[in-house]
Every structure is written in C-alpha cells, then in structure tokens.
HTML snippet that shows the backbone in 3Dmol.js (N, CA, C, O; Angstrom):
<script src="https://3Dmol.org/build/3Dmol-min.js"></script>
<div id="view" style="width:600px;height:400px;position:relative"></div>
<script>
const pdb = `
ATOM      1  N   MET A   1     -57.565  -7.900 141.635  1.00  0.00           N
ATOM      2  CA  MET A   1     -58.698  -8.088 140.817  1.00  0.00           C
ATOM      3  C   MET A   1     -58.948  -9.567 140.287  1.00  0.00           C
ATOM      4  O   MET A   1     -58.206 -10.185 139.523  1.00  0.00           O
ATOM      5  N   PRO A   2     -59.924  -9.930 140.744  1.00  0.00           N
ATOM      6  CA  PRO A   2     -60.231 -11.462 140.593  1.00  0.00           C
ATOM      7  C   PRO A   2     -60.556 -11.708 138.997  1.00  0.00           C
ATOM      8  O   PRO A   2     -61.195 -10.944 138.274  1.00  0.00           O
ATOM      9  N   VAL A   3     -59.934 -13.016 138.614  1.00  0.00           N
ATOM     10  CA  VAL A   3     -60.149 -13.379 137.385  1.00  0.00           C
ATOM     11  C   VAL A   3     -61.433 -14.237 137.323  1.00  0.00           C
ATOM     12  O   VAL A   3     -61.498 -15.113 138.185  1.00  0.00           O
ATOM     13  N   THR A   4     -62.375 -14.150 136.535  1.00  0.00           N
ATOM     14  CA  THR A   4     -63.770 -14.817 136.595  1.00  0.00           C
ATOM     15  C   THR A   4     -63.591 -15.830 135.430  1.00  0.00           C
ATOM     16  O   THR A   4     -64.076 -16.938 135.659  1.00  0.00           O
ATOM     17  N   ASP A   5     -63.027 -15.674 134.304  1.00  0.00           N
ATOM     18  CA  ASP A   5     -63.110 -16.630 133.342  1.00  0.00           C
ATOM     19  C   ASP A   5     -62.275 -17.857 133.562  1.00  0.00           C
ATOM     20  O   ASP A   5     -61.080 -17.723 133.827  1.00  0.00           O
ATOM     21  N   PRO A   6     -62.818 -19.032 133.472  1.00  0.00           N
ATOM     22  CA  PRO A   6     -61.938 -20.037 133.986  1.00  0.00           C
ATOM     23  C   PRO A   6     -60.537 -20.440 132.995  1.00  0.00           C
ATOM     24  O   PRO A   6     -59.513 -20.891 133.507  1.00  0.00           O
ATOM     25  N   PHE A   7     -60.658 -20.235 131.742  1.00  0.00           N
ATOM     26  CA  PHE A   7     -59.500 -20.144 131.027  1.00  0.00           C
ATOM     27  C   PHE A   7     -58.547 -19.459 131.312  1.00  0.00           C
ATOM     28  O   PHE A   7     -57.423 -19.961 131.308  1.00  0.00           O
ATOM     29  N   LYS A   8     -58.750 -18.116 131.638  1.00  0.00           N
ATOM     30  CA  LYS A   8     -57.709 -17.372 132.188  1.00  0.00           C
ATOM     31  C   LYS A   8     -57.370 -17.506 133.442  1.00  0.00           C
ATOM     32  O   LYS A   8     -56.188 -17.250 133.672  1.00  0.00           O
ATOM     33  N   SER A   9     -58.088 -17.859 134.430  1.00  0.00           N
ATOM     34  CA  SER A   9     -57.581 -18.176 135.617  1.00  0.00           C
ATOM     35  C   SER A   9     -56.678 -19.487 135.738  1.00  0.00           C
ATOM     36  O   SER A   9     -55.943 -19.601 136.719  1.00  0.00           O
ATOM     37  N   LYS A  10     -56.714 -20.347 134.887  1.00  0.00           N
ATOM     38  CA  LYS A  10     -56.126 -21.566 134.751  1.00  0.00           C
ATOM     39  C   LYS A  10     -54.630 -21.079 134.250  1.00  0.00           C
ATOM     40  O   LYS A  10     -53.676 -21.721 134.689  1.00  0.00           O
ATOM     41  N   ILE A  11     -54.401 -20.081 133.438  1.00  0.00           N
ATOM     42  CA  ILE A  11     -53.082 -19.773 132.831  1.00  0.00           C
ATOM     43  C   ILE A  11     -52.620 -18.761 133.971  1.00  0.00           C
ATOM     44  O   ILE A  11     -51.410 -18.541 134.031  1.00  0.00           O
ATOM     45  N   VAL A  12     -53.316 -18.232 134.726  1.00  0.00           N
ATOM     46  CA  VAL A  12     -52.788 -17.228 135.896  1.00  0.00           C
ATOM     47  C   VAL A  12     -52.162 -18.284 137.099  1.00  0.00           C
ATOM     48  O   VAL A  12     -51.049 -18.205 137.619  1.00  0.00           O
ATOM     49  N   GLU A  13     -53.194 -19.258 137.364  1.00  0.00           N
ATOM     50  CA  GLU A  13     -52.567 -20.223 138.097  1.00  0.00           C
ATOM     51  C   GLU A  13     -51.293 -20.913 137.679  1.00  0.00           C
ATOM     52  O   GLU A  13     -50.378 -20.995 138.499  1.00  0.00           O
ATOM     53  N   GLU A  14     -51.160 -21.413 136.471  1.00  0.00           N
ATOM     54  CA  GLU A  14     -49.728 -22.005 136.062  1.00  0.00           C
ATOM     55  C   GLU A  14     -48.608 -20.948 136.052  1.00  0.00           C
ATOM     56  O   GLU A  14     -47.440 -21.310 136.194  1.00  0.00           O
ATOM     57  N   ARG A  15     -48.934 -19.638 135.887  1.00  0.00           N
ATOM     58  CA  ARG A  15     -47.871 -18.646 135.973  1.00  0.00           C
ATOM     59  C   ARG A  15     -47.234 -18.395 137.320  1.00  0.00           C
ATOM     60  O   ARG A  15     -46.039 -18.200 137.543  1.00  0.00           O
ATOM     61  N   LEU A  16     -48.289 -18.436 138.224  1.00  0.00           N
ATOM     62  CA  LEU A  16     -47.915 -18.115 139.541  1.00  0.00           C
ATOM     63  C   LEU A  16     -47.479 -19.205 140.614  1.00  0.00           C
ATOM     64  O   LEU A  16     -46.690 -18.978 141.532  1.00  0.00           O
ATOM     65  N   LEU A  17     -48.164 -20.532 140.345  1.00  0.00           N
ATOM     66  CA  LEU A  17     -47.956 -21.488 141.095  1.00  0.00           C
ATOM     67  C   LEU A  17     -47.076 -22.684 140.424  1.00  0.00           C
ATOM     68  O   LEU A  17     -46.844 -23.756 140.981  1.00  0.00           O
ATOM     69  N   ASN A  18     -46.698 -22.364 139.323  1.00  0.00           N
ATOM     70  CA  ASN A  18     -45.899 -23.739 138.837  1.00  0.00           C
ATOM     71  C   ASN A  18     -44.226 -23.354 138.647  1.00  0.00           C
ATOM     72  O   ASN A  18     -43.616 -22.957 137.654  1.00  0.00           O
ATOM     73  N   LYS A  19     -43.779 -23.644 140.009  1.00  0.00           N
ATOM     74  CA  LYS A  19     -42.346 -22.811 139.876  1.00  0.00           C
ATOM     75  C   LYS A  19     -41.770 -24.006 141.146  1.00  0.00           C
ATOM     76  O   LYS A  19     -42.472 -24.647 141.928  1.00  0.00           O
ATOM     77  N   THR A  20     -40.578 -24.013 141.034  1.00  0.00           N
ATOM     78  CA  THR A  20     -39.782 -24.550 142.245  1.00  0.00           C
ATOM     79  C   THR A  20     -38.914 -23.626 143.033  1.00  0.00           C
ATOM     80  O   THR A  20     -38.507 -22.600 142.489  1.00  0.00           O
ATOM     81  N   VAL A  21     -38.620 -23.879 144.173  1.00  0.00           N
ATOM     82  CA  VAL A  21     -38.204 -22.978 145.204  1.00  0.00           C
ATOM     83  C   VAL A  21     -36.855 -23.854 145.636  1.00  0.00           C
ATOM     84  O   VAL A  21     -36.753 -25.074 145.764  1.00  0.00           O
ATOM     85  N   CYS A  22     -35.930 -22.889 145.804  1.00  0.00           N
ATOM     86  CA  CYS A  22     -34.798 -23.495 146.394  1.00  0.00           C
ATOM     87  C   CYS A  22     -34.866 -23.487 148.136  1.00  0.00           C
ATOM     88  O   CYS A  22     -35.342 -22.573 148.811  1.00  0.00           O
ATOM     89  N   ARG A  23     -34.308 -24.654 148.614  1.00  0.00           N
ATOM     90  CA  ARG A  23     -34.411 -24.675 149.797  1.00  0.00           C
ATOM     91  C   ARG A  23     -33.357 -24.173 150.733  1.00  0.00           C
ATOM     92  O   ARG A  23     -33.487 -24.081 151.954  1.00  0.00           O
ATOM     93  N   LYS A  24     -32.182 -23.822 149.953  1.00  0.00           N
ATOM     94  CA  LYS A  24     -31.101 -23.067 150.429  1.00  0.00           C
ATOM     95  C   LYS A  24     -31.253 -21.758 150.552  1.00  0.00           C
ATOM     96  O   LYS A  24     -31.236 -21.254 151.675  1.00  0.00           O
ATOM     97  N   CYS A  25     -31.419 -21.017 149.452  1.00  0.00           N
ATOM     98  CA  CYS A  25     -31.531 -19.503 149.485  1.00  0.00           C
ATOM     99  C   CYS A  25     -33.085 -19.099 149.410  1.00  0.00           C
ATOM    100  O   CYS A  25     -33.379 -17.976 149.821  1.00  0.00           O
ATOM    101  N   GLY A  26     -34.075 -19.914 148.927  1.00  0.00           N
ATOM    102  CA  GLY A  26     -35.287 -19.135 148.761  1.00  0.00           C
ATOM    103  C   GLY A  26     -35.745 -18.780 147.331  1.00  0.00           C
ATOM    104  O   GLY A  26     -36.930 -18.609 147.045  1.00  0.00           O
ATOM    105  N   ALA A  27     -34.696 -18.678 146.426  1.00  0.00           N
ATOM    106  CA  ALA A  27     -34.991 -18.258 145.106  1.00  0.00           C
ATOM    107  C   ALA A  27     -36.067 -19.146 144.418  1.00  0.00           C
ATOM    108  O   ALA A  27     -36.153 -20.373 144.477  1.00  0.00           O
ATOM    109  N   THR A  28     -36.864 -18.278 143.756  1.00  0.00           N
ATOM    110  CA  THR A  28     -37.849 -19.035 142.866  1.00  0.00           C
ATOM    111  C   THR A  28     -37.173 -19.528 141.241  1.00  0.00           C
ATOM    112  O   THR A  28     -36.584 -18.729 140.513  1.00  0.00           O
ATOM    113  N   ASN A  29     -37.334 -20.531 141.001  1.00  0.00           N
ATOM    114  CA  ASN A  29     -36.910 -21.200 139.645  1.00  0.00           C
ATOM    115  C   ASN A  29     -38.090 -21.742 138.919  1.00  0.00           C
ATOM    116  O   ASN A  29     -39.185 -21.990 139.425  1.00  0.00           O
ATOM    117  N   PRO A  30     -37.647 -21.939 137.330  1.00  0.00           N
ATOM    118  CA  PRO A  30     -38.689 -22.583 136.433  1.00  0.00           C
ATOM    119  C   PRO A  30     -38.777 -24.181 137.068  1.00  0.00           C
ATOM    120  O   PRO A  30     -37.940 -24.833 137.692  1.00  0.00           O
ATOM    121  N   PRO A  31     -40.345 -24.552 136.569  1.00  0.00           N
ATOM    122  CA  PRO A  31     -40.656 -25.717 137.064  1.00  0.00           C
ATOM    123  C   PRO A  31     -39.462 -26.962 136.704  1.00  0.00           C
ATOM    124  O   PRO A  31     -39.118 -27.809 137.528  1.00  0.00           O
ATOM    125  N   GLU A  32     -38.996 -26.874 135.473  1.00  0.00           N
ATOM    126  CA  GLU A  32     -38.191 -27.840 135.102  1.00  0.00           C
ATOM    127  C   GLU A  32     -36.682 -27.408 135.634  1.00  0.00           C
ATOM    128  O   GLU A  32     -35.732 -28.064 135.206  1.00  0.00           O
ATOM    129  N   ALA A  33     -36.518 -26.670 136.262  1.00  0.00           N
ATOM    130  CA  ALA A  33     -34.955 -26.377 136.892  1.00  0.00           C
ATOM    131  C   ALA A  33     -34.453 -27.704 137.596  1.00  0.00           C
ATOM    132  O   ALA A  33     -35.156 -28.440 138.288  1.00  0.00           O
ATOM    133  N   VAL A  34     -33.040 -27.889 137.281  1.00  0.00           N
ATOM    134  CA  VAL A  34     -32.286 -28.789 138.165  1.00  0.00           C
ATOM    135  C   VAL A  34     -31.517 -28.193 139.395  1.00  0.00           C
ATOM    136  O   VAL A  34     -31.470 -28.608 140.553  1.00  0.00           O
ATOM    137  N   LYS A  35     -31.020 -27.270 138.902  1.00  0.00           N
ATOM    138  CA  LYS A  35     -30.175 -26.381 139.872  1.00  0.00           C
ATOM    139  C   LYS A  35     -30.489 -24.999 139.988  1.00  0.00           C
ATOM    140  O   LYS A  35     -30.654 -24.387 138.933  1.00  0.00           O
ATOM    141  N   CYS A  36     -30.616 -24.323 141.180  1.00  0.00           N
ATOM    142  CA  CYS A  36     -30.940 -23.137 141.549  1.00  0.00           C
ATOM    143  C   CYS A  36     -30.180 -21.986 140.741  1.00  0.00           C
ATOM    144  O   CYS A  36     -28.950 -22.013 140.716  1.00  0.00           O
ATOM    145  N   ARG A  37     -30.846 -21.028 140.114  1.00  0.00           N
ATOM    146  CA  ARG A  37     -30.224 -19.861 139.484  1.00  0.00           C
ATOM    147  C   ARG A  37     -29.634 -19.168 140.217  1.00  0.00           C
ATOM    148  O   ARG A  37     -28.922 -18.374 139.602  1.00  0.00           O
ATOM    149  N   ARG A  38     -29.575 -19.064 141.462  1.00  0.00           N
ATOM    150  CA  ARG A  38     -28.921 -18.251 142.147  1.00  0.00           C
ATOM    151  C   ARG A  38     -27.538 -18.483 143.004  1.00  0.00           C
ATOM    152  O   ARG A  38     -26.492 -17.836 143.042  1.00  0.00           O
ATOM    153  N   CYS A  39     -28.019 -19.814 143.755  1.00  0.00           N
ATOM    154  CA  CYS A  39     -26.643 -20.445 144.437  1.00  0.00           C
ATOM    155  C   CYS A  39     -26.164 -21.623 144.201  1.00  0.00           C
ATOM    156  O   CYS A  39     -25.430 -22.223 144.987  1.00  0.00           O
ATOM    157  N   LYS A  40     -26.678 -22.208 142.694  1.00  0.00           N
ATOM    158  CA  LYS A  40     -26.358 -23.437 142.129  1.00  0.00           C
ATOM    159  C   LYS A  40     -26.533 -24.628 142.867  1.00  0.00           C
ATOM    160  O   LYS A  40     -25.868 -25.630 142.606  1.00  0.00           O
ATOM    161  N   SER A  41     -27.607 -24.592 144.018  1.00  0.00           N
ATOM    162  CA  SER A  41     -27.796 -25.740 144.668  1.00  0.00           C
ATOM    163  C   SER A  41     -28.730 -26.593 144.052  1.00  0.00           C
ATOM    164  O   SER A  41     -29.548 -26.117 143.266  1.00  0.00           O
ATOM    165  N   ARG A  42     -28.705 -27.994 144.356  1.00  0.00           N
ATOM    166  CA  ARG A  42     -29.700 -28.990 143.625  1.00  0.00           C
ATOM    167  C   ARG A  42     -30.937 -29.070 144.575  1.00  0.00           C
ATOM    168  O   ARG A  42     -31.968 -29.591 144.151  1.00  0.00           O
ATOM    169  N   ASN A  43     -30.883 -28.663 145.616  1.00  0.00           N
ATOM    170  CA  ASN A  43     -31.970 -28.861 146.617  1.00  0.00           C
ATOM    171  C   ASN A  43     -33.447 -28.007 146.259  1.00  0.00           C
ATOM    172  O   ASN A  43     -33.827 -27.004 146.863  1.00  0.00           O
ATOM    173  N   LEU A  44     -34.035 -28.562 145.320  1.00  0.00           N
ATOM    174  CA  LEU A  44     -35.206 -27.730 145.015  1.00  0.00           C
ATOM    175  C   LEU A  44     -36.276 -28.242 145.394  1.00  0.00           C
ATOM    176  O   LEU A  44     -36.156 -29.466 145.449  1.00  0.00           O
ATOM    177  N   ARG A  45     -37.513 -27.803 145.753  1.00  0.00           N
ATOM    178  CA  ARG A  45     -38.756 -28.362 145.937  1.00  0.00           C
ATOM    179  C   ARG A  45     -39.876 -27.543 145.008  1.00  0.00           C
ATOM    180  O   ARG A  45     -39.591 -26.484 144.448  1.00  0.00           O
ATOM    181  N   PRO A  46     -40.971 -28.071 144.934  1.00  0.00           N
ATOM    182  CA  PRO A  46     -42.201 -27.385 144.087  1.00  0.00           C
ATOM    183  C   PRO A  46     -43.043 -26.534 145.376  1.00  0.00           C
ATOM    184  O   PRO A  46     -43.415 -26.946 146.475  1.00  0.00           O
ATOM    185  N   LYS A  47     -43.157 -25.267 144.773  1.00  0.00           N
ATOM    186  CA  LYS A  47     -43.926 -24.124 145.477  1.00  0.00           C
ATOM    187  C   LYS A  47     -45.289 -24.698 145.858  1.00  0.00           C
ATOM    188  O   LYS A  47     -46.083 -25.206 145.066  1.00  0.00           O
ATOM    189  N   LYS A  48     -45.444 -24.562 147.070  1.00  0.00           N
ATOM    190  CA  LYS A  48     -46.262 -24.845 148.043  1.00  0.00           C
ATOM    191  C   LYS A  48     -47.829 -24.311 147.448  1.00  0.00           C
ATOM    192  O   LYS A  48     -47.928 -23.162 147.016  1.00  0.00           O
ATOM    193  N   ARG A  49     -48.841 -25.094 147.463  1.00  0.00           N
ATOM    194  CA  ARG A  49     -50.161 -24.592 146.784  1.00  0.00           C
ATOM    195  C   ARG A  49     -50.895 -24.644 148.053  1.00  0.00           C
ATOM    196  O   ARG A  49     -50.661 -25.599 148.794  1.00  0.00           O
ATOM    197  N   PHE A  50     -51.928 -23.571 148.487  1.00  0.00           N
ATOM    198  CA  PHE A  50     -52.696 -23.457 149.623  1.00  0.00           C
ATOM    199  C   PHE A  50     -53.944 -23.717 148.821  1.00  0.00           C
ATOM    200  O   PHE A  50     -54.085 -23.086 147.773  1.00  0.00           O
ATOM    201  N   GLY A  51     -54.870 -24.582 149.201  1.00  0.00           N
ATOM    202  CA  GLY A  51     -56.041 -24.699 148.426  1.00  0.00           C
ATOM    203  C   GLY A  51     -57.528 -24.142 149.085  1.00  0.00           C
ATOM    204  O   GLY A  51     -58.654 -24.503 148.743  1.00  0.00           O
ATOM    205  N   GLY A  52     -57.183 -23.207 150.076  1.00  0.00           N
ATOM    206  CA  GLY A  52     -58.541 -22.842 150.847  1.00  0.00           C
ATOM    207  C   GLY A  52     -58.020 -21.873 151.653  1.00  0.00           C
ATOM    208  O   GLY A  52     -56.929 -21.341 151.446  1.00  0.00           O
ATOM    209  N   LYS A  53     -58.936 -21.553 152.798  1.00  0.00           N
ATOM    210  CA  LYS A  53     -58.569 -20.567 153.821  1.00  0.00           C
ATOM    211  C   LYS A  53     -57.483 -21.183 154.972  1.00  0.00           C
ATOM    212  O   LYS A  53     -57.309 -22.286 155.490  1.00  0.00           O
ATOM    213  N   LYS A  54     -56.958 -20.071 155.059  1.00  0.00           N
ATOM    214  CA  LYS A  54     -55.944 -20.340 156.107  1.00  0.00           C
ATOM    215  C   LYS A  54     -56.511 -20.136 157.649  1.00  0.00           C
ATOM    216  O   LYS A  54     -57.134 -19.169 158.087  1.00  0.00           O
ATOM    217  N   GLY A  55     -56.157 -21.192 158.254  1.00  0.00           N
ATOM    218  CA  GLY A  55     -56.641 -21.452 159.840  1.00  0.00           C
ATOM    219  C   GLY A  55     -56.096 -20.342 160.378  1.00  0.00           C
ATOM    220  O   GLY A  55     -56.214 -20.117 161.582  1.00  0.00           O
TER     221      GLY A  55
END
`;
const viewer = $3Dmol.createViewer("view");
viewer.addModel(pdb, "pdb");
viewer.setStyle({}, {cartoon: {color: "spectrum"}});
viewer.zoomTo();
viewer.render();
</script>
C-alpha cells in the first residue's frame, strides 16, 4: 500500500532505510550501533538505498 502523505512517507523511509548492516553475518542493527547485536563484530555498513528503477 503506497503512502501518499509526504510527512508519513518520510517517517516510513526513516524506519525502513536508516539502519546499519553487519558485513560478517548480515544482521540489521540500529543506525547508532557500534557492534553487531548478533555476532559482536565491529564491521558495520549503512544499509544500501536504491533511488530508482533497477536496471
């Protein structure tokens, strides 16, 4: 179900895309995380954001 209200879509975007992902085990973590919640690795990256159509 698409969200048409711009304020609500910004909230949804923050909830879905503002995360970090562990490079070792693939677990999603909060954006302010320093270590992975699952494997305790410090090798984290921000979640990828795709800005349009996939080729």
